[in-house]
N, C-alpha and C positions, 0 to 999 in steps of 0.2 A: 587429360583431354580425350585420349583414346578410350579410356575406361568409361568416361561419361557418354561418349558417342555410342559405345557398345551397349551401355545400359538403355539409351534411348531406343535402340533397335530391339533390345531384348524385351522391354516393356512398351512395345509399340502402341498397344491399345491405350495405355495411359497417356503416352506422349501425344497421340492423335487427339485424344479427348481435350487436353489442355491447349493444344494448338487451335482447335475449333472454338474453344471457349474464348480465347484471346481474339480470334477473328470476329466472333459474335459480338464481343464488347465494342470493338472498334468499327466494324463495318455493318453488323446486323442492326443494331439499335440506331446509330446516328444516320445511316443511309436508308436502309430498307423501311424502317418504321416511318421516318419522316417523308419518304417518297410515297408510301401508302397514304399518310395523312394529307399530303398535297394533292393526291389524286382524288380523294373522296370528300375533301372539305371545301365547300365553296368559299370564295374570297370574302363574301359578306359575313361568314361565320368564323373566319380564321382568328380574328382578334378575341372572339368569345371563347373558343375551344382550345387554342394553342397553349395559353397559360395553364388551362386545366389539365392538358396532357402532361405538361412538365411537373406540375404539383402532384398529380396522380403517380407519375413515374417515381417520384421520391418516396412513395409509400412502399415500393418494392423491397428495399433493404430491410425495412421494419418487418414486413410479412415474412421474408425469407429467414431473418434472424429468429423470429418467433417459432417458425416451423423447425429450424435446426435445433433450437433449444428443447422443443417438445420431443423430437425424435431421439435426441441424446439422452433425455430423461428416461426414455423407455429402454435404454440399453441395460442389459442385465449384468454383464461383466465388462471390465475395463481392459481386457486383453485384446489381441488381434481378432479373435473370433467375434467378440461383441462389436468391435469397431467395424468389422466387415459387414455384419448385419445392418449396422447404421448406414453404411454407404449404399447397401442394396436398397434400403427403404428410401433414401434420398434420391437414388437413381430412378426408382419407380415414380416418385413424385415429379421429378424433372421430366420424365417421359410423358406423364399425364398432362403436364403443363404445356409441353411442346405440341401435343395433339390438340389441346385447347386453343393454342395460338393459331394452328392451321385452320381449325373450324371457325374461329372468330374472323380470321383473315378472309376466308371464302364468303362468310355471311356478310361482312362489311362491304365487299365488292359487289355482292349480289344486290344489297340494298342500294348501293350507289347507282348500279345499272337501272334498277327499277325507278329511282328518282329521276335519272337522266331521261329515261323513256317517257315518263309522265310529263316532264318539262317539254320534250320535243313534240309530244302529242298536243299539248296545250298550245304550243307555238304554231303548229300546223293548223289547228282549228282556228286560231286567231287570224292567221294569214288567209284562210279560206273565207272567213267572215268579211275581212277587209276587201277581198276580191269581189265578193258578192255586193258589197256596198258601193265600191268605186268603179268596178269593172276593169281595173288595172292590175297588172301583175308585176311585182318588183322582186327580183332575184338577187340575193347577195351571196357571193361566193368568197370563201375564206380559205386561203391556202397557207398551210403551216410548213415551214422548212423542217425537214426531218433532222432529228438530233443525232449527231455522230458520237459513238462511244470511243473514248480516248484510250490509247494504249499507254503503257507505263512511260515510254519515252515521250509521247505527246503530252502527258500530264506534267512531267518534269519540265518540258519546254514551255508549257503554258505558265508554270510557276515562275520561271526565270524571266519571262517577258513582262511581268507586272511587278512593280516595286511593292504594291500593297499586298498582293498574293504572297510574295516572298516573306513579307513581314508576318502575315498570318500563319504561314507554314512554319516560320521560325518560332512563333509563339507555341504552336501545337507541339513542335519538335522538342523545344526546351521543357515544356510542361511534362511530357512523357519521360524525358531523360531524368528530370528531378524526381518524379515518382518512382522510377526504377531504382535510382541510387539510394533512396531512403527506405523503400519498401523491403528490399532484400535484407538490409541491416536490421530493420525492425523485426522481421520474421525470424532472423537468426537469434535475436535476443528472446523472442517469444518462445521459440523451441527450447531455448536454454532454461526459461522460467517454467514452462509447462511441457515437461518431457513426454507425457503420454498423449496419444493421438486424440483421445476423447476430451481431455482437458483443453488441448489446443483448439479443437473444433468448438468447444463451448465458449471459449474466449472470443473466437472469431464471430460466433453468433451474436454475442453481446456487442462486439464492435460494429457489426452490420446494422444492428438496431440503433445504435448511437448515431451512426452516419445518416440513417434515414430520418430520424427525428430532427436532428440539427439542420439537415438540408431542407426538410419540409418547412420549418419555421423561417429559415433564411430566404427560401424561395418566395414566401409571402411578402417580404419587405424588399425584395431585390429591385423591383421597379422604382420604389421610393429612393433607394440608394443611388440608382443611376440618375434619377431626376436631380438629386441634391449634389452629387459629386461630379456628374458628367461622365462621358464615356471613358476618357483617358484615365482619370483617377480611380474610377471603379475597376477598370481593367488592371490597374496597378495593385489593387488589394490582394489578389491571389499570389503574385510573386513576392510581395512584401511580407504577407502573413506566413507563407510557406518558408521563405528564406529565414525569417526571424526564428521560427520554431525549429527549423532544421539546424541552425547554428547552435541552439541550446541542446539539441539532441546529439549532435556530433561532439560537442564539448563534454556532455555527460559520459559518452563512450570513451573519449580520450582520457578523461580524468581517472577512469578505472573504478572497479568496485570498492577499492579501499576508501575512496573519498565520496563517491556517490553510489548508493546501493543499487543493485540491479533492478529492483522493483520501481524505484524512482526514475531511473533512466528509461525503463520500459513505458512508464506513464507518460513521460515527455514524448517518446516516440509514437505512442498511441494518439496523443493529442495532435501531433504533427501529421500523422497519416489521416486522421479525421479531417483536418484542415485541407489536406490534399484533395480529398474527394468532395467535401462540402463546397469548397470554393469553386471547384470545377462545375458541379451541377448547377449551382445557384448564380454564379457571377461570370466565370470564365466562358462557359458555353453561350449564355445570352450575349455577352460582349462580342464574342467571335462571330455569332450570327448577325449581329448589328453591323459589324464591319463590312459585310457584303453589300449593305444597302447603297452606299455611295458609288459602288462599282457599276460598270455597264452590264447589260444582260449576258453578254458572252463570257465575261469574267465570272459572273455568278454561277453560270451553268457548268463551265469547264473547270473552274478553279476549285469548287467546293469538294468534289470527290478527291482531287489531288491533294488538297490541304488536309482533309480529315483522315484519309486513309494513309497516304504516303507519310505525312508528318507524324502521325501516331505510331505507325509501325517502325519507321526509321528511328524515332526517338527511343522507343523501347529497345530496339536492337542495339543502338549506340550505348545506352545505359548498361545493358547486359554485357556487351563486349568490353566496355571500360572496366567493369568490375572483375570480369574474368582475367583481363590483362593485369590488373593490380594484384589480384590474388596470386597469380603466377610470379609476379616480380617481387612483391613485398609482403605476401601472405605468410611467410615464415614456413617452418617445417610442418606446422599443423594445417596450413592452408586455410586459415580462418579468415572470413570476410571482416571480422571485427578488428583485425590487425591493420586493415586498410582504411580505417575511419578517417584519419587526417587527410589522406590523399583524395578519398571520395568527397570529403567536405569541400576541398579546394575546387574539385570539378563541379560540385553543386553550386557554389558561389559564382563560378564563371558562367554556368547556364542561366542563373538568375539574372546576371548582368546583361547577357545577350537578350534574354526574354524582355527585360525592362526597356532596353533600347528599341526593340521591335514595337512595343506598346507606344513609345514616344513617336515613332515614325507614323503609326496609324493614327495617333492622336492629332498630329499635324494635318492629316487628311481630313479628320472630322472638323478641326478648326477651320480649315479652308472651306469645307462644305457649309458649315454654319454661317461663316461670314458672307458667302455668296448667297445663302438663303436669306440673310438679313438685309442684304443690299437691295434697295427698292428697285423694282422693275418699272422703268419709264417707257417701255416699248409702246404700251397702249396710249400713254399720254402723248408721246411723240407722233404717233399715227394720227391722233385727233388734231394735233397742231398742224401737221402736214395737210390734213383734209381741210382745215379752216383756211390755211394759206392758199390752197388750190381754189377754194370757193371765192375768196376775196379777189384773187387774181382773175378768175373768170368774170366776176362782176365788173372789175375795172376794164377788162377787155371789151365787155359788152357795152360799157358806157362810151369808151373811145370809138367803138364801131358805130354806135348810134350818133355820136357827135359828128363823125365823118359823113355819115349819110345826110345829116341835117345841113351841113355846109354844102354838100353837093347839090342838094335840092334847091337851096337859095340861089346858087349860081345858075342852075337851069331856069329858074323863074326870071332872073335878070336877062 
């Protein structure tokens, strides 16, 4: 542990790069991108463009995998010098993409400001024309309550206050624990199968393309899957699929290379890791976002950042800490993560069970919401009945009053 910590400080630039990369994946895309999309996309166009954003995002692994394969094909030697030149080329491409993101971000907000200015101008001209026609001035003032940024403690408190938010945070937490538990094992087998850095990167490029294509096609039918199976059973697909494939993966490792060749075990692990990412992009994320709909506005605003960021980071940290502890306790003299496969598999199954229970809790919330939505609203009908009773009562009172006046008039005549 001390040597590992020393190496983290020694190669601080690499450590910082991967830390920022992890933060970008968990906070940059889910929060910053969708915040930008919410700021610039009108509500009337959200249904049209949001699915397009998701489908377009699934093309990124395909493009990145193609670029990596092309850059690796240009590598002249397979030693560290050639691999270093490949990394430099990829770093230049990443830097150019980052500047492109900045430029597009500024341009998108500039276009949104121009559109808002045009709409305000048209609204002002319409108001002036109305004043000229009617001679009256109507002023509508709208005050918005400023949004408060939550601290880490406040985010955790917000999670604990809502049963639904706790269930969503548990889903995100368990998903990231499961991914961490299988991904490290799979990459250990991958390094064993592809010992050179160039062959390892080439395999990862093909893996990225596979994830992109499968996620792209599954995204096209995700809405139909939700319509057919409903929220609960659609949300059950990721843990069931991941758990089933993970059991096969752990079994192939435990059996050993004498019974199951390393290439077959690696294939099972690759399919399992593809399922990890594909089900997240196409089913897990949409179901998680749908789970916010029945909640109140305060829970939506305050709970989303806490669930997405805290749940994801704590899940990854817990999965990593579990593996480090197991390597220390049962890793043997070699300290290999592969020796810990049975114990990691048990932890994985436990996380899947907790995840499935959280889905059941949220499923009951959706069932309650659906039943209340299907229950007929008799408020308007009762109001009309009340108005009718009031009118009938008024008519009867008027008749009695008229009758009294008629009797009094007869007595006066007598």
